[in-house]
C-alpha positions as CSV (number, residue, x, y, z in Angstrom):
1,M,-24.5,-30.5,3.6
2,G,-21.4,-31.7,5.4
3,I,-19.4,-31.9,2.2
4,L,-20.3,-28.3,1.3
5,V,-19.4,-27.0,4.7
6,V,-16.0,-28.8,4.6
7,F,-15.2,-27.4,1.1
8,A,-16.3,-24.0,2.2
9,A,-13.9,-24.1,5.1
10,I,-11.1,-25.1,2.7
11,A,-12.1,-22.6,0.0
12,I,-11.9,-19.5,2.1
13,P,-8.2,-19.7,3.0
14,R,-7.2,-20.8,-0.5
15,A,-9.1,-17.9,-2.0
16,I,-7.3,-15.5,0.4
17,T,-3.8,-16.8,0.4
18,T,-3.2,-18.0,-3.2
19,Y,-3.2,-16.2,-6.5
20,H,-6.0,-16.8,-8.9
21,H,-7.2,-15.6,-12.3
22,G,-10.6,-14.4,-11.1
23,E,-11.9,-11.0,-10.0
24,T,-10.3,-9.1,-7.2
25,F,-12.5,-9.3,-4.1
26,S,-14.6,-6.3,-3.3
27,W,-17.1,-5.6,-0.6
28,D,-19.2,-3.8,-3.2
29,W,-20.4,-7.3,-4.3
30,F,-22.5,-7.4,-1.2
31,G,-24.1,-4.0,-1.8
32,F,-27.0,-2.8,-3.9
33,G,-25.0,-0.7,-6.3
34,H,-25.3,-3.2,-9.1
35,L,-29.1,-3.1,-8.9
36,T,-29.3,0.0,-11.2
37,T,-33.1,-0.1,-12.0
38,A,-36.2,-1.4,-10.3
39,G,-36.5,-4.1,-13.0
40,V,-33.0,-5.5,-12.2
41,F,-33.8,-5.4,-8.5
42,V,-37.1,-7.2,-8.9
43,S,-35.6,-9.9,-11.2
44,A,-32.9,-10.5,-8.7
45,A,-35.5,-10.7,-5.9
46,L,-37.5,-13.3,-7.8
47,I,-34.3,-15.4,-8.3
48,A,-33.5,-15.1,-4.6
49,A,-37.1,-16.2,-3.7
50,F,-36.7,-19.3,-5.9
51,Y,-33.3,-20.1,-4.4
52,Y,-34.5,-19.9,-0.8
53,W,-38.0,-21.3,-1.4
54,G,-38.5,-24.3,0.7
55,W,-37.0,-22.9,3.9
56,D,-40.4,-23.2,5.5
57,V,-40.9,-26.9,4.6
58,T,-40.4,-27.7,8.3
59,A,-43.7,-25.9,9.0
60,N,-45.5,-28.5,6.9
61,L,-44.2,-31.2,9.2
62,G,-45.7,-29.7,12.4
63,E,-48.1,-32.6,13.0
64,E,-45.2,-35.0,12.6
65,T,-42.7,-33.2,14.9
66,K,-42.1,-33.2,18.6
67,N,-42.4,-29.8,20.3
68,A,-43.7,-28.5,16.9
69,H,-44.4,-25.0,18.3
70,K,-40.7,-24.3,18.6
71,T,-38.9,-26.9,16.6
72,T,-40.4,-26.3,13.2
73,G,-39.9,-22.6,13.2
74,L,-36.3,-22.8,14.6
75,A,-35.4,-25.4,12.0
76,G,-36.7,-23.2,9.2
77,I,-34.7,-20.2,10.4
78,L,-31.5,-22.2,10.9
79,G,-31.9,-23.7,7.5
80,I,-32.1,-20.4,5.7
81,V,-29.2,-19.0,7.6
82,I,-27.0,-21.9,6.7
83,V,-28.0,-21.9,3.1
84,F,-27.4,-18.1,2.9
85,I,-23.9,-18.4,4.3
86,L,-23.0,-21.3,1.9
87,F,-24.4,-19.4,-1.1
88,E,-22.3,-16.3,-0.2
89,I,-19.1,-18.3,0.3
90,Y,-19.4,-20.3,-2.9
91,T,-20.4,-17.4,-5.0
92,T,-17.6,-15.3,-3.7
93,T,-14.9,-18.0,-4.1
94,T,-16.1,-18.8,-7.6
95,L,-15.7,-15.1,-8.6
96,V,-12.3,-14.9,-7.0
97,M,-10.8,-18.3,-8.1
98,L,-12.2,-18.7,-11.6
99,P,-11.8,-16.4,-14.6
100,G,-15.0,-15.0,-16.1
101,K,-14.6,-16.9,-19.3
102,T,-14.2,-20.2,-17.4
103,I,-17.4,-19.5,-15.4
104,E,-19.3,-18.7,-18.6
105,A,-18.0,-21.7,-20.4
106,N,-18.9,-24.1,-17.5
107,S,-22.1,-22.4,-16.4
108,G,-23.9,-25.8,-16.0
109,N,-21.1,-27.4,-14.1
110,V,-19.2,-24.6,-12.4
111,L,-19.0,-26.3,-9.0
112,S,-17.0,-29.2,-10.5
113,V,-14.5,-26.7,-11.9
114,L,-14.4,-24.8,-8.6
115,G,-13.8,-28.1,-6.8
116,D,-10.8,-28.8,-8.9
117,A,-9.4,-25.3,-8.2
118,I,-9.9,-25.8,-4.4
119,M,-8.6,-29.4,-4.3
120,P,-6.9,-30.4,-7.6
121,G,-7.6,-33.9,-8.8
122,I,-10.4,-35.0,-6.6
123,G,-12.2,-31.8,-5.6
124,G,-14.4,-31.6,-8.7
125,K,-15.6,-35.2,-8.2
126,I,-16.5,-34.7,-4.6
127,L,-18.5,-31.6,-5.4
128,I,-20.3,-33.5,-8.1
129,I,-21.4,-36.0,-5.5
130,A,-22.5,-33.1,-3.2
131,V,-24.6,-31.7,-6.0
132,A,-26.2,-35.1,-6.7
133,L,-27.0,-35.5,-3.0
134,S,-28.4,-32.0,-2.9
135,T,-30.6,-32.7,-5.9
136,I,-32.0,-35.8,-4.1
137,A,-32.6,-33.7,-1.0
138,T,-34.3,-31.0,-3.0
139,L,-36.6,-33.6,-4.6
140,E,-37.5,-35.0,-1.1
141,T,-38.1,-31.5,0.2
142,T,-40.5,-30.8,-2.7
143,L,-42.3,-34.0,-2.2
144,V,-42.7,-33.4,1.5
145,Q,-43.9,-29.8,1.2
146,V,-46.3,-30.2,-1.7
147,S,-47.7,-33.6,-0.6
148,R,-48.4,-32.3,3.0
149,T,-50.1,-29.2,1.6
150,L,-52.3,-31.4,-0.7
151,F,-53.0,-33.7,2.3
152,A,-54.2,-30.8,4.4
153,M,-56.4,-29.5,1.6
154,G,-57.8,-32.9,1.0
155,R,-58.5,-33.4,4.6
156,D,-60.4,-30.1,4.7
157,R,-62.3,-31.0,1.5
158,T,-61.0,-28.0,-0.5
159,I,-59.7,-30.5,-3.1
160,P,-60.8,-34.2,-3.6
161,F,-60.7,-36.1,-0.3
162,A,-58.4,-38.8,-1.8
163,F,-55.5,-36.4,-1.2
164,G,-56.3,-36.4,2.5
165,R,-56.0,-40.2,2.9
166,I,-52.9,-41.6,4.6
167,N,-51.2,-45.0,4.5
168,R,-52.2,-47.0,7.6
169,K,-48.8,-48.3,8.2
170,W,-46.5,-45.4,7.4
171,K,-49.0,-42.6,8.3
172,T,-48.0,-40.6,5.2
173,P,-50.1,-39.2,2.4
174,V,-49.3,-41.8,-0.3
175,F,-51.9,-40.7,-2.9
176,A,-50.8,-37.0,-2.7
177,T,-47.1,-38.1,-3.0
178,L,-47.8,-40.2,-6.0
179,V,-49.6,-37.4,-7.7
180,V,-46.7,-35.0,-7.1
181,V,-44.2,-37.6,-8.5
182,V,-46.3,-38.2,-11.7
183,V,-46.9,-34.5,-12.4
184,S,-43.2,-33.7,-11.8
185,L,-42.1,-36.4,-14.2
186,L,-44.7,-35.3,-16.8
187,L,-43.5,-31.7,-16.6
188,F,-39.9,-32.8,-16.9
189,V,-40.6,-34.8,-20.1
190,L,-42.6,-32.0,-21.7
191,A,-39.9,-29.5,-20.9
192,N,-37.3,-31.6,-22.6
193,V,-39.5,-32.3,-25.6
194,F,-40.7,-28.7,-26.3
195,G,-37.9,-26.6,-24.8
196,D,-35.1,-25.3,-27.0
197,S,-32.4,-25.8,-24.4
198,V,-31.9,-26.7,-20.8
199,G,-30.7,-23.3,-19.9
200,Q,-33.7,-21.6,-21.4
201,I,-36.1,-24.0,-19.7
202,L,-34.4,-23.4,-16.3
203,G,-34.5,-19.6,-16.9
204,W,-38.3,-19.7,-17.6
205,A,-38.9,-22.1,-14.7
206,V,-37.0,-20.0,-12.1
207,S,-38.7,-16.8,-13.1
208,S,-42.3,-18.3,-13.3
209,I,-41.9,-20.2,-10.1
210,G,-40.4,-17.1,-8.5
211,L,-43.5,-15.2,-9.5
212,Q,-45.7,-17.9,-7.9
213,I,-43.6,-17.9,-4.7
214,A,-43.9,-14.2,-4.3
215,F,-47.7,-14.6,-4.6
216,Y,-47.7,-17.4,-2.1
217,Y,-45.5,-15.7,0.5
218,A,-47.6,-12.5,0.2
219,L,-50.7,-14.5,1.0
220,A,-49.0,-16.3,3.8
221,G,-47.8,-13.1,5.4
222,L,-51.2,-11.5,5.2
223,A,-52.8,-14.7,6.7
224,V,-50.5,-14.5,9.7
225,V,-51.5,-10.8,10.4
226,I,-55.2,-11.4,9.9
227,G,-55.3,-14.8,11.7
228,F,-53.5,-13.6,14.8
229,R,-54.7,-10.0,14.8
230,K,-56.2,-10.3,18.3
231,V,-52.9,-11.0,19.9
232,I,-50.6,-8.8,17.9
233,F,-50.5,-6.0,20.5
234,K,-50.3,-8.3,23.5
235,S,-46.5,-7.9,23.7
236,V,-43.6,-6.2,21.9
237,K,-42.5,-9.7,20.7
238,N,-45.9,-10.4,19.2
239,T,-46.0,-7.0,17.6
240,I,-42.7,-7.6,15.8
241,L,-42.9,-11.3,15.0
242,I,-46.7,-11.6,14.3
243,G,-47.5,-8.1,13.1
244,I,-44.7,-6.0,11.6
245,W,-42.4,-8.7,10.2
246,P,-45.0,-10.8,8.2
247,L,-46.8,-7.6,7.1
248,V,-43.6,-6.0,5.7
249,G,-42.7,-9.3,4.1
250,A,-46.1,-9.6,2.5
251,L,-46.0,-6.0,1.2
252,F,-42.5,-6.6,-0.2
253,M,-43.6,-9.8,-2.0
254,M,-46.6,-8.0,-3.4
255,Y,-44.4,-5.3,-4.7
256,I,-42.1,-7.8,-6.4
257,F,-45.1,-9.7,-7.8
258,F,-46.7,-6.7,-9.5
259,T,-43.6,-4.9,-10.5
260,S,-42.0,-8.0,-12.2
261,I,-45.0,-8.7,-14.5
262,P,-44.4,-6.0,-17.1
263,N,-40.7,-6.9,-17.2
264,N,-41.1,-10.7,-17.6
265,E,-40.9,-12.6,-20.9
266,P,-44.4,-13.5,-22.1
267,V,-43.8,-17.2,-21.5
268,V,-42.9,-16.5,-17.9
269,N,-46.1,-14.6,-17.3
270,I,-48.2,-17.3,-19.1
271,L,-46.7,-20.0,-16.9
272,G,-46.6,-18.1,-13.6
273,L,-50.0,-16.3,-13.8
274,G,-51.7,-19.0,-15.8
275,L,-51.1,-21.7,-13.3
276,I,-52.3,-19.4,-10.5
277,A,-55.5,-18.8,-12.5
278,V,-55.9,-22.5,-13.0
279,G,-55.9,-23.0,-9.3
280,V,-58.9,-20.8,-8.9
281,V,-61.0,-23.3,-10.8
282,P,-60.9,-26.2,-8.1
283,L,-61.1,-23.5,-5.4
284,A,-64.4,-22.2,-6.8
285,L,-65.8,-25.7,-7.4
286,F,-65.1,-27.0,-3.9
287,Y,-66.3,-23.7,-2.4
288,R,-69.7,-24.4,-3.9
289,K,-69.6,-28.1,-3.1
290,A,-68.3,-27.9,0.5
291,K,-69.9,-24.8,2.0
292,D,-70.7,-26.6,5.3
293,A,-67.1,-27.7,5.8
294,Y,-63.8,-25.8,5.6
295,F,-65.2,-22.6,4.1
296,S,-67.8,-22.1,6.8
297,R,-65.5,-22.5,9.8
298,R,-65.4,-19.8,12.4
299,P,-62.3,-17.5,12.5
300,L,-59.1,-18.9,14.0
301,E,-59.4,-19.1,17.8
302,V,-56.2,-17.9,19.4
303,P,-55.6,-18.2,23.1
304,E,-55.4,-14.8,24.8
305,D,-51.9,-15.7,26.2
306,F,-50.5,-16.8,22.9
307,S,-46.9,-15.8,22.4
308,A,-44.7,-15.9,19.3
């Protein structure tokens, strides 16, 4: 993160004060004029959902964080703001400093080319290191988020209880983490064996995962409104943060989800919708098996003075 911030600070004045062969800067880039149809808008929204997915990973660490009621939410908001700013800076400087043909020819390694343009000689190598570190951080984020979700589900007996076991020394869900690692490696191998190209695989993955993310965030938004419905109108703050905001977000994600399906490639819908459907199978099995546990709990009990 530090490397990206430093390069962003260097890139902005270089893009402004020196001549480059890229596009002339325009404020129209930040508008909606390029989203000419609903299909284009939805496709862009799915890609954005994929890029920013994971901002809420701090919420999965609530039980492992001091002052979790405030810290986890604040960390998530700060994370998405920082990532958004960096995305905007690097996208804009790339368009300004690099010709379109150069961007197209180096689509898989454009940050390295941009680094050389910002700081000739060593800039490209430094940004390659930044990308490598970011990849490691992304893998760690995925492990944390998915393993903690599996841990919570295993603890509540909505999936096999083995996922809910933790290591006595480290207090982490070891079994859930190992399963995530094995499945990820298996999918990586299958993608390389059966995919025609890395670019095509990434395109399918981004769109199909984006579809699942829209479904997931829609459910999460509705869950907030339903779970905290008794305190939504206790204050203006609650009404906005617990009622209006998550409800609007859920409705927007539902719109993206259903509108994108007719416009997706068949393989994207098969992967995205198929894996959602597969998830219904263990849900149904454990619903029948564990009626006296998680599925029979009373509604969420929220204190009357609860505040967002």
